[in-house]
C-alpha positions as CSV (number, residue, x, y, z in Angstrom):
1,M,19.6,14.8,1.7
2,E,19.9,13.2,5.1
3,G,17.5,13.9,7.9
4,G,15.2,11.8,10.0
5,G,17.2,8.9,8.7
6,L,15.9,9.3,5.1
7,R,17.7,9.5,1.8
8,L,16.0,12.3,-0.1
9,N,16.3,14.9,-2.8
10,P,19.5,17.0,-2.2
11,H,17.7,20.1,-3.5
12,L,15.0,20.3,-0.8
13,H,17.2,22.4,1.4
14,R,17.1,25.2,-1.2
15,L,13.3,25.7,-0.7
16,D,12.3,28.6,1.6
17,D,9.2,26.5,2.3
18,D,7.8,23.4,0.8
19,Y,4.1,23.3,0.0
20,L,2.8,19.7,-0.2
21,Y,0.1,20.6,-2.7
22,H,-1.9,17.3,-2.9
23,I,-2.3,16.9,0.9
24,G,-2.6,20.7,1.4
25,Y,0.1,21.3,4.0
26,S,3.2,23.5,4.1
27,R,6.3,22.3,5.7
28,S,5.7,24.3,8.9
29,D,2.1,22.9,9.1
30,V,3.1,19.3,8.3
31,E,5.9,19.0,10.9
32,P,3.6,18.9,14.0
33,L,1.1,16.7,12.2
34,F,3.7,14.0,11.4
35,R,5.9,14.5,14.5
36,G,5.9,11.3,16.7
37,V,4.3,9.2,14.0
38,K,5.3,5.6,14.0
39,F,3.0,4.2,11.4
40,V,1.5,5.5,8.1
41,V,-1.3,3.3,6.9
42,M,-2.4,3.9,3.3
43,G,-5.4,2.6,1.3
44,G,-7.0,3.5,-2.0
45,S,-10.3,4.9,-1.1
46,S,-11.3,7.7,1.3
47,G,-14.1,5.6,2.7
48,R,-11.8,2.7,3.5
49,M,-9.4,5.0,5.4
50,E,-12.1,6.7,7.3
51,K,-13.3,3.3,8.4
52,F,-9.7,2.2,9.3
53,A,-9.2,5.4,11.3
54,K,-12.3,4.8,13.4
55,L,-11.4,1.1,14.0
56,A,-7.9,2.0,14.9
57,G,-9.1,4.7,17.3
58,E,-11.4,2.1,19.0
59,K,-8.7,-0.6,19.2
60,L,-5.8,1.6,20.2
61,G,-7.9,3.8,22.6
62,E,-6.8,7.0,20.7
63,K,-8.7,10.1,19.5
64,V,-9.4,10.2,15.8
65,E,-8.5,13.6,14.3
66,N,-9.6,14.4,10.8
67,K,-6.7,16.4,9.3
68,T,-7.9,16.4,5.7
69,K,-7.3,19.6,3.8
70,T,-7.9,18.7,0.2
71,D,-10.4,16.6,-1.8
72,R,-7.6,14.5,-3.2
73,F,-6.4,12.5,-0.2
74,V,-8.0,12.1,3.3
75,V,-5.7,12.3,6.3
76,Y,-6.4,11.2,9.8
77,R,-4.1,11.2,12.9
78,I,-4.8,8.5,15.5
79,G,-2.2,8.6,18.2
80,A,1.1,7.5,16.6
81,V,-0.7,6.5,13.4
82,I,-1.4,8.5,10.2
83,A,-4.1,7.0,8.0
84,I,-4.2,8.4,4.5
85,S,-5.9,7.5,1.2
86,H,-3.7,7.2,-1.9
87,G,-6.1,6.9,-4.7
88,M,-6.0,4.3,-7.4
89,G,-2.9,3.1,-9.3
90,V,0.8,3.8,-9.5
91,P,0.6,7.5,-10.5
92,S,-1.7,8.4,-7.6
93,I,0.1,6.5,-4.9
94,T,3.4,7.9,-6.2
95,I,2.2,11.5,-5.8
96,C,0.9,10.7,-2.3
97,L,4.1,9.0,-1.2
98,H,6.4,11.8,-2.4
99,E,4.6,14.1,0.0
100,V,4.2,11.6,2.8
101,I,7.9,10.7,2.7
102,K,8.8,14.4,2.8
103,A,6.4,15.0,5.7
104,L,8.1,12.2,7.6
105,H,11.5,13.7,6.9
106,Y,10.5,17.2,8.0
107,A,8.9,15.9,11.2
108,G,11.9,13.8,12.1
109,S,9.8,10.7,11.9
110,G,12.0,8.8,9.4
111,D,11.7,5.6,11.4
112,A,8.0,5.3,10.8
113,I,6.7,2.1,9.1
114,V,4.5,2.6,6.0
115,I,1.8,-0.1,5.3
116,R,-0.6,-0.3,2.4
117,I,-3.9,-2.1,3.0
118,G,-6.2,-2.9,0.1
119,T,-7.9,-5.4,-2.2
120,S,-6.6,-7.5,-5.0
121,G,-7.2,-10.4,-7.3
122,G,-6.0,-13.8,-6.2
123,L,-4.2,-16.7,-8.0
124,K,-4.9,-20.2,-6.8
125,V,-6.2,-18.8,-3.5
126,D,-9.7,-18.5,-2.3
127,A,-11.5,-15.1,-2.3
128,G,-11.0,-13.6,1.2
129,T,-7.4,-14.7,1.5
130,V,-5.1,-12.1,3.1
131,V,-1.7,-11.8,1.4
132,V,1.2,-10.1,3.1
133,S,3.5,-9.4,0.2
134,N,7.0,-10.7,0.3
135,K,7.9,-9.3,-3.1
136,A,6.4,-6.8,-5.5
137,I,7.0,-7.4,-9.2
138,N,6.1,-5.6,-12.4
139,A,4.5,-7.0,-15.6
140,F,8.0,-8.2,-16.8
141,L,8.2,-10.3,-13.6
142,R,11.0,-8.1,-12.2
143,E,11.2,-6.6,-8.7
144,E,11.5,-3.1,-10.3
145,H,9.5,0.1,-10.6
146,E,10.0,2.0,-13.9
147,V,10.0,5.8,-13.8
148,V,10.4,8.0,-16.9
149,V,12.7,10.9,-16.1
150,R,13.8,13.4,-18.7
151,G,12.5,11.1,-21.4
152,E,14.6,8.2,-20.1
153,V,13.3,5.0,-18.4
154,Q,14.9,4.5,-15.0
155,R,14.5,1.0,-13.4
156,R,14.6,1.2,-9.6
157,P,14.6,-1.7,-7.1
158,A,11.2,-2.5,-5.6
159,K,12.3,-4.2,-2.4
160,L,10.1,-5.1,0.6
161,D,11.3,-5.7,4.2
162,Q,11.1,-9.4,4.8
163,D,11.3,-9.3,8.5
164,L,8.4,-6.8,8.6
165,A,6.3,-9.0,6.4
166,R,6.9,-12.0,8.7
167,D,6.2,-9.9,11.8
168,I,2.8,-8.8,10.4
169,L,2.0,-12.4,9.4
170,E,2.8,-13.6,12.9
171,C,0.2,-11.2,14.4
172,Q,-2.7,-13.1,12.7
173,D,-4.7,-15.0,15.3
174,D,-7.9,-15.4,13.2
175,K,-7.7,-18.9,11.7
176,S,-11.1,-18.8,10.0
177,F,-9.4,-17.8,6.7
178,C,-6.0,-18.1,5.1
179,T,-3.3,-15.5,5.7
180,M,-0.1,-16.0,3.8
181,L,3.1,-14.5,2.5
182,G,3.3,-14.3,-1.3
183,G,4.4,-12.4,-4.4
184,T,2.3,-9.5,-5.7
185,L,2.1,-8.4,-9.3
186,C,1.7,-4.6,-9.9
187,T,-0.1,-3.7,-13.2
188,D,-0.8,-0.4,-14.9
189,D,-4.5,-0.9,-15.2
190,F,-7.4,-3.1,-14.0
191,Y,-8.4,-4.7,-17.2
192,E,-6.0,-5.5,-20.0
193,G,-2.9,-5.2,-17.8
194,Q,-4.4,-7.8,-15.4
195,C,-5.3,-10.1,-18.4
196,R,-9.0,-9.6,-17.9
197,M,-11.4,-10.5,-20.7
198,D,-14.3,-8.3,-19.5
199,G,-12.9,-4.8,-20.3
200,A,-13.9,-2.6,-23.2
201,F,-11.0,-4.1,-25.2
202,C,-9.4,-7.6,-25.3
203,K,-7.0,-8.9,-27.9
204,F,-6.3,-12.4,-26.4
205,D,-8.3,-15.6,-25.9
206,L,-9.0,-17.6,-22.9
207,E,-6.2,-20.0,-23.5
208,E,-3.7,-17.2,-23.7
209,K,-5.1,-15.6,-20.6
210,Q,-4.9,-18.8,-18.5
211,A,-1.3,-19.4,-19.8
212,Y,-0.2,-16.0,-18.6
213,L,-1.9,-16.3,-15.2
214,Q,-0.2,-19.7,-14.8
215,K,3.1,-18.1,-15.7
216,L,2.5,-15.6,-12.8
217,C,1.8,-18.5,-10.5
218,D,5.0,-20.2,-11.5
219,A,6.8,-17.0,-10.6
220,G,5.4,-17.0,-7.1
221,V,2.6,-14.5,-7.6
222,V,-0.5,-15.0,-5.5
223,N,-2.2,-11.7,-5.9
224,I,-2.5,-8.8,-8.4
225,E,-3.1,-5.1,-7.7
226,M,-1.9,-1.7,-9.0
227,E,0.4,0.0,-6.5
228,S,2.9,-2.5,-5.0
229,T,6.0,-1.8,-7.0
230,A,5.6,2.0,-6.5
231,I,5.3,1.8,-2.7
232,A,8.1,-0.8,-2.5
233,S,10.4,1.3,-4.7
234,L,9.9,4.7,-3.2
235,C,10.1,3.5,0.4
236,Y,13.2,1.5,-0.4
237,E,14.8,4.5,-2.1
238,A,14.1,6.7,0.9
239,G,15.1,4.1,3.5
240,V,11.6,3.6,4.9
241,K,10.4,0.2,6.0
242,C,7.1,-0.7,4.2
243,A,4.7,-3.6,3.9
244,I,1.7,-4.4,1.7
245,V,-1.4,-6.3,3.1
246,C,-4.2,-7.0,0.7
247,V,-7.2,-9.3,0.7
248,T,-8.2,-11.2,-2.5
249,L,-11.7,-10.6,-3.9
250,V,-11.8,-13.1,-6.8
251,E,-9.8,-16.2,-7.9
252,R,-8.6,-15.0,-11.3
253,L,-8.1,-18.4,-12.8
254,K,-11.8,-19.0,-12.3
255,G,-13.1,-15.6,-13.5
256,D,-12.6,-11.9,-13.9
257,Q,-15.7,-10.2,-12.4
258,V,-15.8,-9.1,-8.8
259,K,-19.3,-9.9,-7.7
260,L,-19.6,-10.2,-3.9
261,P,-22.6,-9.5,-1.7
262,P,-22.1,-6.1,0.2
263,E,-21.8,-7.8,3.5
264,T,-19.1,-10.2,2.2
265,Y,-17.2,-7.4,0.6
266,T,-17.2,-5.5,3.9
267,Q,-16.1,-8.6,5.8
268,F,-13.2,-9.2,3.4
269,Q,-12.1,-5.6,3.4
270,N,-11.9,-5.6,7.2
271,R,-9.4,-8.4,7.3
272,P,-6.3,-6.5,6.3
273,Q,-7.4,-3.6,8.6
274,N,-7.8,-5.9,11.6
275,L,-4.4,-7.6,11.0
276,V,-2.5,-4.3,10.6
277,I,-4.1,-2.9,13.7
278,K,-3.0,-6.0,15.6
279,F,0.5,-5.5,14.4
280,I,0.5,-1.9,15.4
281,E,-0.8,-2.8,18.8
282,S,1.9,-5.4,19.2
283,Q,4.6,-2.8,18.3
284,L,3.3,-0.1,20.5
285,N,3.0,-2.6,23.5
286,T,6.7,-3.6,22.9
287,C,7.7,0.0,23.1
288,T,5.9,0.7,26.4
């Protein structure tokens, strides 16, 4: 179905209305909320997105409007920006994205850019490094997102916009830490899927762990998280430009546990937020 520049479900036009259950809006309600939106910034936790919304409001000089209607995902409108939490992992972000993409479509905002900000584990990079993903790969080292539909596995391309990634990187003016392009591995869980040895279960040894992590490095992976192939795939399928900007919290070749002082964690978590706001500022200034 074409509309707002997006490639969507051809059956949507048969609906008298469309209730976006998880964000709590009907089609008629969501149209004004998403009308004129140029950027959708997504992050895992509600607290992170509240903080991002307040920071974006300060930096962009815009009013922050809390548009949250459910306890599943928080939603804020800040001028031309929507900030929304997506929960943890592929299933949660997939649900959120289905509804966000439809909202963009209904509002005629199909040219909006979607950006995920978050945290990750690093490979051969210091904790605190900001990674702008130039590819998202699954556990089989393929740029694909697997979806089971009617009992059949569908493998869909997980492609990121390379120009967008470079444009975001070029907005970084803070040289006190490393900001880089790199590959991102998406896993199904935090522990075994990321080859951690500190979960409730572990059926491999340290040598096997290090060999796997080195294999990832050889494939161009510099960070690991749990949402990248989903956002890359769904946005690519719809024709929406998207990017992923995450900070690393631990160097995984040196350990598994994330143990940072609260002030350091806050400082690290702010780095992707600040960079994305700088990018949004640069884009809005270009349009005026």
